[in-house]
DRENPA-3360 file (N, C-alpha, C; in nm, 2 decimals, always signed):
BEGIN
1 = MSVFLDQY = -0.26/-1.86/+0.79/-0.27/-1.95/+0.65/-0.26/-1.84/+0.58 ~ -0.16/-1.89/+0.50/-0.06/-1.84/+0.45/-0.18/-1.76/+0.29 ~ -0.13/-1.71/+0.30/-0.20/-1.64/+0.12/-0.13/-1.51/+0.10 ~ -0.12/-1.48/-0.04/-0.05/-1.36/-0.06/-0.13/-1.31/-0.10 ~ -0.26/-1.27/-0.09/-0.37/-1.21/-0.09/-0.49/-1.22/+0.00 ~ -0.57/-1.10/+0.04/-0.62/-1.19/+0.14/-0.71/-1.05/+0.12 ~ -0.81/-1.02/+0.19/-0.93/-0.91/+0.22/-0.83/-0.77/+0.22 ~ -0.72/-0.75/+0.31/-0.65/-0.65/+0.29/-0.59/-0.57/+0.21;
9 = SYLHFSTG = -0.60/-0.63/+0.06/-0.52/-0.61/+0.03/-0.56/-0.51/-0.09 ~ -0.76/-0.49/-0.12/-0.77/-0.37/-0.15/-0.78/-0.26/-0.05 ~ -0.70/-0.26/+0.05/-0.68/-0.14/+0.15/-0.57/-0.13/+0.05 ~ -0.40/-0.20/+0.04/-0.35/-0.13/+0.06/-0.29/-0.13/-0.08 ~ -0.41/-0.18/-0.19/-0.38/-0.16/-0.40/-0.41/+0.03/-0.26 ~ -0.54/+0.08/-0.23/-0.58/+0.21/-0.23/-0.50/+0.28/-0.19 ~ -0.38/+0.29/-0.12/-0.32/+0.33/-0.04/-0.19/+0.40/-0.14 ~ -0.15/+0.25/-0.20/-0.05/+0.34/-0.39/-0.15/+0.37/-0.39;
17 = IVAYFWGI = -0.29/+0.44/-0.47/-0.37/+0.57/-0.57/-0.35/+0.65/-0.44 ~ -0.35/+0.67/-0.31/-0.29/+0.77/-0.26/-0.18/+0.85/-0.25 ~ -0.10/+0.73/-0.25/+0.07/+0.77/-0.22/+0.10/+0.87/-0.34 ~ +0.00/+0.78/-0.45/+0.02/+0.86/-0.58/-0.02/+1.01/-0.60 ~ -0.11/+1.04/-0.57/-0.22/+1.13/-0.65/-0.13/+1.26/-0.53 ~ -0.08/+1.19/-0.39/+0.00/+1.28/-0.29/+0.15/+1.29/-0.39 ~ +0.17/+1.24/-0.48/+0.35/+1.31/-0.57/+0.42/+1.25/-0.43 ~ +0.41/+1.10/-0.41/+0.50/+1.01/-0.37/+0.60/+0.97/-0.47;
25 = DFYIWVII = +0.76/+0.95/-0.47/+0.77/+0.85/-0.65/+0.79/+0.77/-0.57 ~ +0.75/+0.63/-0.68/+0.67/+0.51/-0.71/+0.75/+0.46/-0.54 ~ +0.98/+0.47/-0.57/+1.06/+0.38/-0.59/+1.08/+0.48/-0.41 ~ +1.03/+0.54/-0.35/+1.04/+0.58/-0.19/+0.83/+0.51/-0.17 ~ +0.81/+0.47/-0.21/+0.68/+0.45/-0.26/+0.70/+0.29/-0.16 ~ +0.71/+0.25/-0.23/+0.79/+0.07/-0.26/+0.86/+0.08/-0.09 ~ +0.96/+0.15/-0.10/+1.08/+0.17/+0.02/+1.00/+0.19/+0.14 ~ +0.88/+0.28/+0.15/+0.84/+0.29/+0.27/+0.72/+0.20/+0.27;
33 = HILYELFE = +0.68/+0.10/+0.22/+0.55/+0.02/+0.24/+0.60/-0.09/+0.27 ~ +0.75/-0.14/+0.21/+0.84/-0.26/+0.31/+0.82/-0.20/+0.44 ~ +0.91/-0.10/+0.46/+0.89/-0.05/+0.57/+0.85/-0.06/+0.73 ~ +0.66/-0.04/+0.66/+0.54/-0.05/+0.71/+0.52/-0.23/+0.73 ~ +0.56/-0.24/+0.66/+0.52/-0.42/+0.67/+0.63/-0.50/+0.78 ~ +0.82/-0.44/+0.81/+0.87/-0.50/+0.87/+0.75/-0.41/+0.96 ~ +0.73/-0.26/+0.98/+0.72/-0.22/+1.17/+0.62/-0.34/+1.20 ~ +0.51/-0.32/+1.09/+0.41/-0.40/+1.13/+0.34/-0.50/+1.18;
41 = NLYSSIHI = +0.48/-0.64/+1.19/+0.46/-0.74/+1.22/+0.58/-0.75/+1.29 ~ +0.63/-0.72/+1.39/+0.74/-0.71/+1.48/+0.62/-0.66/+1.64 ~ +0.66/-0.80/+1.72/+0.59/-0.87/+1.81/+0.57/-0.75/+1.93 ~ +0.66/-0.63/+1.90/+0.65/-0.51/+2.01/+0.51/-0.45/+1.90 ~ +0.55/-0.42/+1.78/+0.40/-0.35/+1.73/+0.33/-0.39/+1.76 ~ +0.28/-0.55/+1.72/+0.13/-0.63/+1.76/+0.16/-0.60/+1.88 ~ +0.24/-0.55/+1.95/+0.16/-0.56/+2.16/+0.10/-0.38/+2.10 ~ +0.11/-0.30/+2.06/+0.17/-0.13/+2.09/-0.09/-0.14/+1.94;
49 = INQYITLW = -0.02/-0.20/+1.83/-0.14/-0.23/+1.76/-0.22/-0.23/+1.87 ~ -0.31/-0.38/+1.94/-0.36/-0.44/+2.03/-0.45/-0.36/+2.15 ~ -0.26/-0.29/+2.24/-0.31/-0.21/+2.30/-0.39/-0.09/+2.29 ~ -0.30/-0.01/+2.18/-0.42/+0.10/+2.17/-0.48/+0.16/+2.02 ~ -0.43/+0.06/+1.93/-0.47/+0.14/+1.82/-0.62/+0.02/+1.82 ~ -0.64/+0.04/+1.84/-0.87/-0.04/+1.87/-0.90/-0.07/+1.74 ~ -0.90/+0.02/+1.67/-0.96/+0.06/+1.52/-0.93/-0.05/+1.43 ~ -0.78/-0.14/+1.49/-0.76/-0.20/+1.33/-0.84/-0.32/+1.32;
57 = PGGKSCPD = -0.85/-0.33/+1.23/-0.94/-0.42/+1.17/-0.87/-0.61/+1.20 ~ -1.02/-0.64/+1.39/-0.95/-0.75/+1.40/-0.86/-0.78/+1.46 ~ -0.77/-0.70/+1.55/-0.66/-0.68/+1.59/-0.56/-0.75/+1.54 ~ -0.44/-0.81/+1.59/-0.37/-0.84/+1.52/-0.25/-1.00/+1.60 ~ -0.32/-1.10/+1.65/-0.25/-1.16/+1.72/-0.07/-1.25/+1.69 ~ -0.05/-1.20/+1.54/+0.10/-1.23/+1.51/+0.16/-1.28/+1.40 ~ +0.30/-1.23/+1.34/+0.29/-1.15/+1.23/+0.24/-1.23/+1.08 ~ +0.21/-1.18/+1.01/+0.21/-1.20/+0.92/+0.28/-1.21/+0.82;
65 = PLINRVGD = +0.20/-1.37/+0.78/+0.35/-1.47/+0.69/+0.42/-1.44/+0.57 ~ +0.55/-1.42/+0.53/+0.64/-1.37/+0.47/+0.55/-1.31/+0.30 ~ +0.49/-1.45/+0.27/+0.46/-1.38/+0.15/+0.33/-1.35/+0.16 ~ +0.26/-1.34/+0.27/+0.12/-1.24/+0.30/+0.18/-1.04/+0.26 ~ +0.31/-1.03/+0.33/+0.36/-0.92/+0.29/+0.38/-0.85/+0.14 ~ +0.45/-0.99/+0.16/+0.49/-0.94/+0.00/+0.34/-0.91/-0.13 ~ +0.22/-1.01/-0.11/+0.16/-0.96/-0.19/+0.13/-0.77/-0.16 ~ +0.10/-0.76/+0.01/+0.11/-0.57/+0.05/+0.17/-0.54/-0.01;
73 = VASGALGW = +0.27/-0.61/-0.06/+0.33/-0.47/-0.09/+0.34/-0.47/-0.26 ~ +0.32/-0.57/-0.30/+0.27/-0.61/-0.48/+0.15/-0.52/-0.44 ~ +0.02/-0.55/-0.34/-0.04/-0.48/-0.36/-0.09/-0.35/-0.40 ~ +0.05/-0.25/-0.31/+0.04/-0.14/-0.28/+0.11/-0.03/-0.39 ~ +0.22/-0.18/-0.39/+0.28/-0.13/-0.57/+0.23/-0.06/-0.66 ~ +0.10/-0.19/-0.74/-0.04/-0.24/-0.83/-0.14/-0.09/-0.76 ~ -0.15/-0.10/-0.71/-0.27/+0.09/-0.68/-0.17/+0.22/-0.75 ~ -0.04/+0.22/-0.70/+0.04/+0.30/-0.72/+0.09/+0.31/-0.88;
81 = LSAYYLDN = +0.12/+0.23/-0.89/+0.11/+0.23/-1.07/-0.06/+0.19/-1.14 ~ -0.13/+0.18/-1.10/-0.23/+0.18/-1.17/-0.29/+0.34/-1.20 ~ -0.25/+0.38/-1.11/-0.28/+0.57/-1.07/-0.22/+0.66/-1.15 ~ -0.08/+0.61/-1.20/+0.00/+0.69/-1.34/-0.03/+0.58/-1.39 ~ -0.11/+0.51/-1.47/-0.14/+0.47/-1.60/-0.23/+0.53/-1.63 ~ -0.36/+0.56/-1.52/-0.47/+0.61/-1.53/-0.42/+0.77/-1.56 ~ -0.35/+0.82/-1.46/-0.33/+0.95/-1.52/-0.29/+1.00/-1.66 ~ -0.15/+0.93/-1.68/-0.07/+0.91/-1.84/-0.20/+0.83/-1.96;
89 = LGKTYGWY = -0.32/+0.77/-1.94/-0.40/+0.75/-2.04/-0.47/+0.91/-2.06 ~ -0.52/+0.88/-1.95/-0.64/+1.06/-2.00/-0.52/+1.21/-1.97 ~ -0.40/+1.16/-2.00/-0.36/+1.27/-2.07/-0.34/+1.26/-2.26 ~ -0.27/+1.14/-2.25/-0.22/+1.13/-2.40/-0.40/+1.11/-2.47 ~ -0.53/+1.09/-2.40/-0.64/+1.06/-2.51/-0.68/+1.21/-2.43 ~ -0.63/+1.31/-2.36/-0.72/+1.41/-2.40/-0.84/+1.44/-2.28 ~ -0.81/+1.39/-2.21/-0.94/+1.31/-2.09/-1.02/+1.44/-2.00 ~ -0.82/+1.46/-1.99/-0.84/+1.58/-1.84/-0.61/+1.57/-1.84;
97 = QPHIPAS = -0.63/+1.67/-1.77/-0.46/+1.72/-1.75/-0.47/+1.66/-1.64 ~ -0.26/+1.58/-1.64/-0.28/+1.52/-1.54/-0.29/+1.55/-1.37 ~ -0.25/+1.59/-1.36/-0.28/+1.51/-1.13/-0.16/+1.55/-1.07 ~ -0.03/+1.50/-1.16/+0.07/+1.54/-1.11/+0.17/+1.55/-1.26 ~ +0.24/+1.73/-1.27/+0.30/+1.74/-1.40/+0.44/+1.64/-1.36 ~ +0.44/+1.63/-1.46/+0.64/+1.59/-1.57/+0.71/+1.71/-1.48 ~ +0.79/+1.59/-1.39/+0.96/+1.67/-1.36/+1.04/+1.61/-1.49;
% end
């Protein structure tokens, strides 16, 4: 099924939040996520996932459709951006100190 978002979109969104709080730059994060999507969907990687990473949710029988890969990267980027904007709102309104100091 070719869908832009699926049940794993929240996982990609949450990894974006974690990447922000680990101090990974937005553009670096997007590049990392694109490279991950490319690697994850190689047939050799699918074999490794199914053979050695048994905790992978549901295994992986074939590469994801391109539209879903784009959705995964977009979800990861939106997760990073949501953490960034919430952190800046907290600073602006004095809710708390920003977690990632301005460079």
